[in-house]
C-alpha positions as CSV (number, residue, x, y, z in Angstrom):
1,X,0.0,0.0,0.0
2,X,2.9,2.3,0.7
3,X,4.3,2.0,-2.8
4,X,0.9,2.7,-4.3
5,X,0.5,5.9,-2.3
6,X,4.0,7.0,-3.3
7,X,3.3,6.2,-7.0
8,X,0.0,7.9,-6.9
9,X,1.5,11.1,-5.4
10,X,4.3,11.0,-7.9
11,X,1.7,10.7,-10.7
12,X,-0.3,13.6,-9.4
13,X,2.8,15.8,-9.2
14,X,4.0,14.8,-12.6
15,X,0.6,15.5,-14.2
16,X,0.3,18.8,-12.5
17,X,3.8,19.7,-13.7
18,X,2.9,18.7,-17.3
19,X,-0.3,20.9,-17.2
20,X,1.6,23.9,-15.8
21,X,4.3,23.4,-18.4
22,X,1.8,23.3,-21.3
23,X,0.0,26.4,-20.0
24,X,3.2,28.4,-19.8
25,X,4.3,27.2,-23.2
26,X,0.9,28.2,-24.7
27,X,1.2,31.7,-23.1
28,X,4.7,32.1,-24.4
29,X,3.9,30.9,-28.0
30,X,0.4,32.4,-28.5
31,X,-0.5,35.1,-26.0
32,X,2.8,37.1,-25.7
33,X,3.3,37.6,-29.4
34,X,-0.3,38.9,-29.7
35,X,0.3,41.4,-26.8
36,X,3.5,42.5,-28.4
37,X,1.8,43.2,-31.7
38,X,-1.0,45.1,-29.9
39,X,1.6,47.2,-28.1
40,X,3.4,48.0,-31.4
41,X,0.1,49.0,-33.0
42,X,-0.7,51.3,-30.1
43,X,2.8,52.9,-30.2
44,X,2.4,53.5,-34.0
45,X,-1.0,55.1,-33.5
46,X,0.4,57.5,-30.9
47,X,3.3,58.4,-33.1
48,X,1.0,59.0,-36.1
49,X,-1.3,61.2,-33.9
50,X,1.7,63.3,-32.7
51,X,3.0,63.6,-36.2
52,X,-0.4,64.7,-37.5
53,X,-0.8,67.3,-34.8
54,X,2.7,68.8,-35.3
55,X,2.2,69.0,-39.1
56,X,-0.8,71.3,-38.6
57,X,0.8,73.8,-36.2
58,X,1.9,76.1,-38.9
């Protein structure tokens, strides 16, 4: 019974580690590039707005 409990706990920890690893991998591969692209778009929009306003100052 002792080896069953040890094996069961090891399996739970290993499964939890695999799930956490896959979630972090998904975030790094999918979510972070999308956020970076949104930040670049926002920066370009701000730059264009500043440029537009400065062009009409006379």
